[in-house]
C-alpha positions as CSV (number, residue, x, y, z in Angstrom):
1,M,-0.1,0.3,0.2
2,P,1.6,3.2,-1.1
3,R,0.9,5.4,2.0
4,L,-0.6,3.3,4.7
5,D,0.9,0.1,5.5
6,G,-2.3,-2.7,7.4
7,W,-0.8,-2.3,10.6
8,V,-1.6,1.3,10.1
9,T,-4.9,0.7,8.2
10,A,-5.8,-2.0,10.7
11,G,-5.6,0.4,13.6
12,Q,-7.2,3.5,12.2
13,L,-10.6,1.1,11.2
14,R,-10.5,-0.4,15.3
15,R,-10.0,2.8,16.2
16,N,-13.2,4.9,14.3
17,P,-16.6,4.0,15.5
18,Q,-17.7,3.7,12.1
19,T,-15.1,1.3,11.0
20,S,-14.6,-0.8,14.2
21,R,-16.6,-3.6,13.2
22,I,-15.6,-4.7,9.9
23,R,-13.6,-7.7,10.1
24,V,-9.8,-7.4,9.6
25,V,-7.5,-10.3,8.3
26,L,-4.1,-9.4,8.3
27,I,-2.4,-11.9,5.7
28,T,1.7,-10.9,5.6
29,A,5.1,-12.0,5.2
30,R,6.1,-11.5,9.5
31,A,5.5,-14.6,11.4
32,Q,7.2,-13.8,14.4
33,E,5.2,-14.3,17.9
34,D,5.6,-10.5,18.0
35,D,4.1,-9.9,14.7
36,K,1.2,-11.8,15.9
37,N,0.8,-9.9,19.1
38,R,0.8,-7.0,17.2
39,G,-2.1,-7.9,15.5
40,R,-3.9,-9.0,18.5
41,E,-3.1,-5.5,19.9
42,I,-4.5,-3.9,17.1
43,G,-7.8,-6.1,17.3
44,V,-7.4,-8.0,14.3
45,D,-10.0,-11.1,13.2
46,A,-7.5,-12.9,11.8
47,Y,-3.6,-13.3,10.8
48,L,-2.3,-15.3,8.6
49,T,1.8,-15.7,7.3
50,K,3.0,-16.0,3.4
51,P,3.2,-17.8,2.3
52,F,-0.8,-19.2,3.0
53,D,-2.7,-21.7,2.0
54,P,-5.8,-20.3,-0.2
55,G,-8.0,-23.1,1.4
56,E,-7.2,-21.6,4.7
57,M,-8.2,-18.1,3.7
58,I,-11.2,-19.1,2.7
59,R,-12.0,-20.8,5.6
60,V,-11.2,-17.8,7.7
61,V,-13.4,-15.5,5.4
62,R,-16.1,-17.7,6.0
63,E,-16.1,-17.6,9.3
64,L,-15.8,-14.3,9.8
65,A,-18.6,-13.9,7.2
66,G,-20.7,-16.3,9.1
67,A,-20.6,-14.6,12.5
68,A,-21.5,-11.3,10.9
69,T,-24.7,-12.2,11.6
70,S,-24.1,-13.0,15.5
71,E,-21.8,-10.9,17.2
72,A,-21.6,-13.4,19.8
73,A,-19.6,-15.9,17.9
74,R,-17.6,-13.3,16.7
75,P,-14.0,-14.8,16.3
76,R,-11.7,-11.9,17.0
77,M,-8.4,-12.8,18.2
78,P,-7.4,-12.2,21.6
79,R,-5.7,-8.6,22.7
80,R,-3.1,-8.9,24.6
81,R,-1.8,-5.9,26.4
82,R,1.3,-4.4,25.8
83,P,3.2,-1.0,26.1
84,A,3.0,1.4,23.2
85,H,6.3,1.1,21.3
86,P,7.3,4.1,18.8
87,A,6.9,3.3,14.9
88,G,9.8,2.5,13.4
89,P,10.3,2.2,9.7
90,A,8.1,-0.5,8.5
91,D,5.3,1.5,10.3
92,R,5.4,4.6,8.4
């Protein structure tokens, strides 16, 4: 994405009351546990790492789309609280 990366975009979607309930799936090459934790902190619904199985992506999207009708069934990644860290070069 030319001006925003997925992390920033997901964070902005979550902070805006008009978009905070949009389902977000991060698809990224960042596979470290810290990266997954960052996704949880932002509040993404799912996190897939590249390379990924297309069948897994379809399963996740179907699961999230089905959960859209029932808030109780929303499969959101559990949030983990950590102190905020300053934005690094990858965050700009």
